[in-house]
C-alpha positions in Angstrom: 0.0 0.0 -0.1 2.7 2.5 1.0 4.9 1.4 -2.0 2.3 2.6 -4.4 3.0 6.1 -3.1 6.8 5.6 -3.0 6.9 5.6 0.7 8.8 3.1 3.1 8.2 2.6 6.8 11.7 2.7 7.8 11.3 5.9 9.7 12.0 8.2 6.7 8.4 8.7 5.5 6.8 11.9 6.9 4.0 10.9 9.4 1.5 13.0 7.6 1.9 11.3 4.4 1.6 7.9 6.1 -1.6 9.0 8.0 -3.1 10.6 4.9 -2.6 7.1 3.1 -4.1 5.3 5.9 -7.2 7.5 6.5 -7.8 7.3 2.7 -7.7 3.5 2.6 -9.9 3.3 5.8 -12.4 5.9 4.5 -12.6 3.6 1.2 -13.4 0.7 3.4 -16.0 2.5 5.5 -17.7 3.7 2.2 -17.7 0.1 1.1 -19.5 -0.9 4.3 -22.1 2.0 3.8 -22.8 0.5 0.3 -23.4 -2.9 1.8 -26.1 -1.4 4.2 -27.8 1.1 1.8 -27.0 -0.5 -1.6 -25.5 1.1 -4.8 -21.9 1.9 -5.1 -19.6 0.9 -7.9 -20.9 -2.6 -8.0 -24.5 -1.6 -7.5 -25.2 -3.7 -4.5 -28.5 -4.6 -3.2 -29.3 -2.9 0.1 -28.9 -5.3 3.2 -30.2 -3.6 6.5 -28.3 -6.3 8.5 -24.8 -5.7 6.9 -22.3 -3.0 6.8 -22.7 0.3 8.7 -25.4 3.0 8.5 -24.9 6.4 7.1 -24.5 8.1 10.4 -21.8 5.6 11.6 -19.9 5.8 8.3 -20.1 9.7 8.6 -18.7 9.7 12.1 -15.9 7.3 11.4 -14.9 9.3 8.1 -14.9 12.5 10.4 -12.5 10.9 12.8 -10.3 9.7 10.0 -10.1 13.1 8.5 -9.1 14.6 11.9 -6.6 11.9 12.4 -4.9 12.6 9.1 -4.7 16.4 9.8 -3.4 16.0 13.4 0.4 16.3 12.8 0.0 19.5 11.0 -2.2 20.9 13.9 0.5 19.7 16.5 3.3 21.3 14.3 1.4 24.5 14.2 0.6 24.6 17.9 4.3 23.7 18.7 5.9 26.4 16.6 3.2 29.1 17.7 1.8 29.3 14.3 
């Protein structure tokens, strides 16, 4: 997954880049779980109210993932007084 973005996990990759990749991949997975419940998506799935996650749950998880991916920049700004 990281090699696709020319990153290695040997300590040289910026944490922001790693978190953005992880958050984007997890957001994609949550979107897939939403499609399982609601139906549709790229595979035009039939709705299944017993599977996946509902819209509210998906929105909450995606919001947390977006906050996670921006956290290093926020910490850097706070630590430099900017």
